[in-house]
N, C-alpha and C positions, 0 to 999 in steps of 0.2 A: 214820228217824233214831234211832240208839240213845241210851241214857241219857247216855253219856260226851260224844257230840257236842252234845247238848242243853245239857249243863253247861257245856262250852266255850264255846258260843254266848252263854249267859248270862253267863259271867265276861268275855267281850270286850266284850259290851254294857255291862255294869256298869262295867268300867274306863272305857270312853268317856264314860258318864254322869257318873261320879264326877269325872273329870278336867275335863269341860266345866262342870260345875255345882257341884262341891264337895259336901260332905257334906250341908249344909243345903238345897241346891237340887236335889239328885238325887231323882228320883221312880220308884218301882216301876213305875208305868205306862210311864214312858219307856223304862226299861230293858227291859220286856217288848216294847215297840213296836220298839226297836233289835234285839232278838233274834228278833223275828218269831214270838213265841208270845204267848199270852193271860196275863193277870195271874194268874189262878188257878194256872196250871201253874208260874209264877215262885214264887208263895208256897208250892207243894207242895215244890219243891227247897230254897228257902232261908228260908221262914217269915217272915222280917222283913228290912227294910232293914239292920238292925244286923248281922245274921248275915251277909249277902251282902257288907256292907262290911268286915267283919273277915277273911272269906275273901280279898278281893282284897288287903287289906293284907299278910296274911300270905303270900299267893302271890307277890307282887311282892317283898317283902323276902327270901323264902327263895330266889328265883331271883337277885336282884341280889347279895347277900352270899355266898350259896353259890358263885356263880360266882367271885367274888373270892377266896374261901378256897381253892377247888380249884386256882386258878392260883398263888397264892403260897405255899401249904403246902409246907414242906420246903426251901424256898429259904433259903440262909444267906449267900450272897454278896450284899452290900448293893447293889451296882451291877446285879445280875440282879433282885433284889427290886424296886428302883425302877423299872426299865425294864418289867418284867412288870406291876406295879401300874398304871403310866401306861397302858400298852397296853390292859390288861384294862378300865379304866374307860372309855377312848375307844371301844373296841369295843362294850361294853355300852350306852353311851349313844347312840352313833351308829346302832347297829342298832335299839335300843328307846327312842327319846328320851322316851316316856311313863314309862319306869320311874323314873328319877331324879327327874323332875318330880313324879311322884305321890307318891313317897316324901317328898321334902322338903316338898311342900304339906301332907301329912297330918301330918308330925312337928311342922310349925310351928303346927299347931292345938293341939298339946299335950295331946290326949286321953289319958286313962289306959289305955284298951284299945290304942291305938297304941303307947305306950310299953312296955306289957307285952309285946306281940307282938315289938317290936324286941328287948327283952331276952332274950326266949325264943330268938329267931332267932340272935342274936349269940352266945349261949352254947351253942348246940347243938353246934357243933363243938369238938373237943378237941385243941388249945387253941382258945379262941374267935378269930375273925378279928381282933379288936382287939388281943388279945394277940400274935399273930403279927406285926401291924404293928408294935406298940410294941417288940417284942423286937429286931426287925431294925434299927430306928432306934437304940435304946440301945446294942445290941452295936457297931454301927458306930462310935458316938461313944466308947465305952469302948476300941475298938481303934485309936482315933485316925484312922479312915478318913474321917470328916467332922468338921466343927467342932461345937462344943457348940451345941445349939438346942433349942427346946422341941418335943418330939415331936408335941404337939397342933397347934402352929403349922404344923409340916411337913405333917401329915396334912390340915390345913385347906387349905393351898396346893396340895397335890396334887389333893385333891377339886375345889377351885374351877378350877384351870387345865385339869383333864381332863374335866370335865363341862360346862365352859361352852359349848363350841360347839354341842353338841346342843340346849341350850336357847335359844341365841342365834342358830341357823342362819338362821330366816327374816329376822332384821334384818341379819345379816352379808350374806346373799345380796342383800337389797334395797339396802343401802348400797354394796356392791361393783358392782352392776349399774348403779346411777345414776351411778357415777364410773368406769365402762369397765373394771373389774378382772375381770369374770367371763367375758370371752371365752374360750372353750376350757377352762372350768373342769372339772376332773376331781375329783370329791368324794373318791374313794378315794385317789387320789395325794395330795390335800390332807391328808386325815387321816393318812396315812402320815408325811407331812413333819411335821404337828403332833405326832405322837408323838416324833419325834427332837428337835424343837425344845424341847418341854417337858423332856423328859430333859435335854438339854444346859443349859439354862437352870437348872434346879433342881439338878442334880448338880455343875455347875461352882461354883454358888454355895455348895454345901455342902463343897467339898474343904477339907481341913484344910491350909491353906498355912502354912508355916513362915516367919516373918519373917526378912528378911535384914538382919542387923545389921552386916555387915561391909563 
């Protein structure tokens, strides 16, 4: 096995360990066992749990936010931006449910290293992904295409509605199965339907309706 393959094994094992046990509960020996290597080799590659943890955090954030940036960058039409943003979040979280879970879990810890990595990742693109998002929303308001709304509130709503299924899927499947709603369930079709439903709910709620005074 070459060095790249070994490092990939270690990173996958570390991801599993950190998600399962959190920062404080994760153990280098457990990561080595998951990767099928000895602890000495693990320390050779990453020296310490802190180094390995920061690699995992950076790797996940770069992939997650980088994927969003590549999809929405250059889009100026608000309807297209909104639809693309929702679709990208659902695809990312449904294909890799560990990614948003891990990022939110670690950000909630509030560690300075995590926040520093987040700031670095978000500012790496020009303009940063956050600026792209806010520009699309404020431009649509300025053009009268959507009603006035707090951009941060809208972003929170988009994140919550688009990422929730990936995190709640086991619960949804259990409740649906107990109540007879899961017969013939097609996950791919369900997620495509969910993309449309979230878009319609949010976009129609944002439409700038002119009051009828007559």
